[in-house]
C-alpha positions as CSV (number, residue, x, y, z in Angstrom):
1,K,-112.4,121.1,23.2
2,K,-111.9,120.8,19.4
3,A,-108.5,120.4,17.9
4,G,-109.5,122.5,14.9
5,N,-109.9,125.5,17.1
6,I,-106.2,125.3,18.0
7,G,-105.3,125.4,14.3
8,A,-107.6,128.2,13.6
9,I,-106.1,130.3,16.5
10,A,-102.6,129.6,15.2
11,R,-103.6,130.7,11.7
12,A,-105.2,133.9,13.1
13,A,-102.1,134.6,15.2
14,A,-99.8,134.1,12.3
15,S,-101.8,136.6,10.3
16,F,-100.7,139.2,12.8
17,E,-97.1,138.0,12.9
18,C,-97.6,136.5,16.3
19,E,-95.9,133.1,16.4
20,D,-95.5,132.6,20.1
21,L,-98.7,130.6,20.8
22,R,-99.0,129.4,24.4
23,L,-101.6,126.7,25.2
24,V,-102.8,126.2,28.7
25,A,-103.8,122.6,29.6
26,P,-105.1,121.8,26.1
27,R,-107.8,119.1,26.1
28,V,-106.8,117.8,22.7
29,D,-103.6,117.0,20.9
30,P,-102.5,120.3,19.4
31,T,-100.6,118.5,16.6
32,S,-103.5,116.4,15.5
33,R,-104.5,116.2,11.9
34,S,-107.6,118.4,12.5
35,S,-105.5,121.1,14.2
36,L,-102.8,121.1,11.5
37,S,-105.5,121.2,8.8
38,S,-107.2,124.2,10.4
39,A,-103.9,126.0,10.7
40,K,-103.6,126.2,6.9
41,G,-100.1,127.7,6.4
42,A,-99.5,128.3,10.1
43,Q,-98.6,124.7,11.0
44,H,-95.2,126.0,12.2
45,V,-97.0,128.0,14.9
46,V,-98.8,124.9,16.1
47,H,-95.6,122.9,16.2
48,G,-93.8,125.6,18.1
49,A,-96.6,126.2,20.6
50,G,-95.7,125.9,24.2
51,E,-97.9,123.8,26.5
52,Y,-98.4,125.0,30.1
53,L,-100.3,123.8,33.2
54,S,-101.6,127.3,34.2
55,V,-102.0,130.8,32.8
56,A,-99.5,132.0,35.4
57,E,-96.9,129.6,34.1
58,A,-97.7,130.5,30.5
59,I,-97.2,134.3,30.9
60,A,-94.4,134.2,33.5
61,D,-91.9,135.6,31.1
62,C,-94.2,138.1,29.3
63,D,-94.0,141.8,29.7
64,A,-97.7,142.1,28.7
65,A,-100.5,139.7,28.0
66,V,-104.0,140.0,26.6
67,A,-106.6,137.4,27.1
68,F,-110.1,137.0,25.6
69,H,-113.0,134.9,26.8
70,V,-116.6,134.2,26.2
71,W,-118.8,137.2,25.4
72,H,-121.1,138.3,28.2
73,D,-124.6,139.7,27.6
74,G,-124.9,143.4,28.1
75,L,-121.2,144.2,27.4
76,D,-121.0,147.2,25.2
77,V,-119.2,146.9,21.9
78,R,-116.4,149.5,21.7
79,S,-113.8,150.5,19.2
80,L,-110.4,150.2,20.8
81,D,-107.2,151.7,19.4
82,D,-104.6,150.2,21.7
83,V,-104.0,147.5,24.3
84,G,-104.4,149.9,27.2
85,S,-107.9,150.9,26.0
86,L,-108.7,147.3,25.5
87,L,-107.7,146.3,29.1
88,R,-109.6,149.3,30.6
89,A,-112.8,148.5,28.6
90,F,-113.5,145.1,30.1
91,P,-114.8,144.4,33.6
92,G,-112.0,143.0,35.7
93,G,-109.4,144.0,33.2
94,R,-106.1,144.9,34.6
95,M,-103.3,147.0,33.1
96,D,-99.7,147.2,34.2
97,A,-98.6,150.8,34.7
98,S,-95.7,150.2,32.2
99,M,-98.3,149.8,29.4
100,D,-100.0,153.1,30.1
101,E,-98.1,155.1,27.5
102,D,-98.8,158.6,26.4
103,E,-101.8,158.5,24.1
104,D,-100.5,161.3,21.9
105,E,-97.9,159.0,20.4
């Protein structure tokens, strides 16, 4: 709902060397002044972001995807070391078998 949030997400993603930002039905202009100002050094991520009509369309060419949503009361805080653990920890989380690697690695 706020353009600044897009910029903040782009900045956070860039901090982890993730530059493939995919926006699903954004409600604001991703390249607005507020968004670009919040991106602070990651404006290239905002400018390169793809816009999609659905989550299915946004992740169609991905081998793996992780999504986060609003916190729910009663959800236990856990320390997670890998994506597989993350997906198994949340109710309704799904994990593709190809991501379930040997945990000894």
